[in-house]
N, C-alpha and C positions, 0 to 999 in steps of 0.2 A: 597188600604190602609185601615188597618181597623180602624173604627171610634170609639175609646174608650169612648169618651164624650158620645156619642149616648146610648153605652153599659151601661155606669155608670147610665143615666138616666131610663134607662129600667129596670136595676136589683132594684135601689132604688124605682121606681114605683112598679115591684112586691113584694119587702118588704112591702111597704106600704100597698097595698091592702091585702096580707097574715095577717098583723095586725088588718087591720079592719073587715075582716071576721071573725077572731077570737077572737073579743072583748078583746084582751089584750092591755095592756098600756104600755108596753115596751118589751125591749129585753135583753138577757143576752147571750154572749158567753164567750167560754174559750180562754182568752189571753194568749198564750202561747209565745209570741214572735217570731212565725214562719211566713212563707211567708202567707200560708193560713189563719191563724187567723188574720192578719195583713189585708188581703184585706175584709175579712166579716165583719172586727170592723168598718172599713172606709166606708162601703157601707152602713152598720147598724146604723152609726151615722148620715149619710147624710139623711137615712130615717125616723129615730125617733131619737130625741134628747135625750129619756129617755132611752139611752142604756149605759149597764155596762160592763166592761171588768173583768173577774176574773182571776187574776194569781194565779195559784195551784201548788207550788212546792211540790216535793212527793219524797223526800229521797236522789235524784240526786243532786250533789252539781250544776251540770249546771243550774238546774231549779234556783237555788238560788240565781246564778249569771247571766251569759250572756243572759238565757232566760228571766228573770225578769227584768234586764235593758233594753232589746231591747222592752219588751212588755211596759214597763214605755217610752220608748221613743215614740214608735206608740201612746201610750195615751196621753202623753204631746203635740205632735205636731197635733193631730185631736181632742184635747179637749174632749177625750172619759175619763168617769168617772170608775176607776178603784179600785178593791178591791182585798186582797190577801187574801186566805184561806192556809194555811199550813197544807196539809195532810199526813204529815210523822209519826206522832203518831198513825193516823187512820190505815195506811197501815200495820204498827208494829203492832196494837191490831188486825187487819186481820190476819195478817201471826200467831199470838199467838195463836189465836182461832181455826185457822185451822190446828195446830199442832196436836191437839189431832184426829182430823178426817182423814188426811192423809200428805205423805210427797208431798209439792207443787213443781213443776219441774220449769224447767227455764219459759217455754212457758206461765205456769199460772202466774208465777212474775210478768212478764213483763206486762202482760194485767190489773194486780189488780191497777195499777194507772190509766189509761184512765178511767176505770168503777167507781173508787172514783170520778175524777172528773166529769164524767157524772151524778151521783148520787147527787154531790154538786151542780150543776148547775140545775138540774131540782127541788132540796130543795129549791133554791132563785127564782126559776121559779115561782114555786106553791104559795111560800109565797109573791111574790109582781106582780103577775098576768103579768106575763112574757112569753115569748116565747124563747125556746132554739135554738139558730142559729147553723147549721151544718157548718163544715169548711173544709169537705173532697171535694177533687178535682177529675176529670175523672182520672187522671193517676194512682192515688192508689187505686179507686174504681175498675177499671179493673184487676188489680193485686190482691185484697183483701188486701192491705197494710192499714188497720185500725183493730181497734179491736172491734168486734161486741159486741153490746151493751156496748161499750164505746165510742172513738170519731165517731162511726158510727151511734149514736142516736141522734134524732133531732126532733125540729118541721118542720124546712124548712133550704132549702140550697141555699143561691143564687150563689154558684159558682160550683155547681157539675159538669156543663158542659166544664168547662176549666181544660186543661192541665196544667202541672206545667210549662211547657215555656209559655204558656199564661197567667199565673198569675203573673210570673215574669214581663210579659211587662207591664201589666196593675199597678201592683205597682211602676214600672218607670214612666209610664205616670202619675199617681198620685201624684209622688214624695213622695212616703214612704221613711222610714228612711233607709239609706245605710245600717246600720247595720242588716238589715235583708234582705234585697236584696242579701247583698254580702256572707252571711253565707252560709254553706252547710246546705239543708234541711235534719231536724233531728226532729224524734219523742219526744226525749229528755228524753226515756224509762229509760236508765242508762247513764253514763260518758262515753263519748267517742264515743256513738253510733250516726252513718249517716244511712239515709235512703238508700244512694246508696251502701255503703260497706255491710250494711247486707243485702240487695235483691242481689247483684252481677251484678247489672245493673244499668245505669244510665239513669236518667229520659230523657235526650234526646233521648237516645235510644226507650225508651218506649213511647214517645210522636212521634217519627218519623215512630214507627209502628202504632199507632192509626189515625194517619194523612193520611198515605200513604200505610199502610199492607206490608209495606217493614221492612226487618230487618235482620242483620249479623246473621248468623246461631248458634251463640254461644248466641247471645242477644234473639233471638226467643224462643230458649229451655227454658230459664230463664222465659221469657214473659210468655210464653204457660204454663209452670210449675206453676207458681205464680196463673195464671187465672185460671185453672183449679181445683187445691187443695184448691180455695176460693171460689167455686161456692156456696156453702151453705149460705155465707153472703150475697150473691145478690138476692136469691131463698127466695120466701114467706116461712113463717115457715110450716113444715109439718103437717097437720092435717088430720084425719081420714076422714071429709069429703070431702076435696079433693082429697085424696087417692081413695076413693069409685066411686066419680063422674068419675075418669079418667078411 
C-alpha cells in the first residue's frame, strides 16, 4: 500500500531544500482551482508558510465562477494566502496589439492566457524574492498537454512524477475540497472545455499506458499522436552549439 504520509514528508523536504539552496524567501503558484494546483499549494504551504496562491481569471466565465470558488475553498481550508489578478483586459490589449501584425488563430489564442499567467507569477516572484512552483503532472507531460512558456515554465515542480490518477488519490488522502476532487480536469482555457474531451482520450487510459504499457488501439493512437507532436516541448532548446557537436 502506498505510504502517502511518507511521500508528503519527502516532497515537503524537497521544497524546503530547493528554497534554501535558492535563497528565496517564499513561493508563488497559480491557484487555478484544479487538482494539480491544489496538491502543489498544499505541499508548498506545508513546506513554507510564506506561500501565496494567485487566482488569475482571464476572459472565461468559468475562471470567475467555479475555478475561483474552488481556488478560494482550497486556500481557506489550508490557510494559503490568496490574491486575484484579473488578466482579461491584458489579454484584450495583447490581441488588439497583435491585430496589426497577424491574424491570431485558435491555437495561438488559447495559449495566450497561460503565458500571461506565467508572466504574472514571475513578476510577483521577482518582486518578492519567491520561487514559482510548477503544477504539471506526468500524464500531461507525456502528452505535451501544457503550454510551452506558459504553465510549462517554473522554478521547481514537486508533482511532476505523479500521474493524474495518483494526484487524485493523494488529494483524497489529504482531504482536499470535494469540489476540486470531483470536478472534471480542465485547463479552463475557454468555457465548457475539459481536458479529456479536448484530447479525445481519458486520463485513466493514459495512466494505464504509462504504468503498464498497455492501451486499447484507439487510445494508443491518440496517446502516440500527442506524444510525438509535442516532443519539442520536452526537448532542450535547439542551439547551434548542440547541433554542431552532434
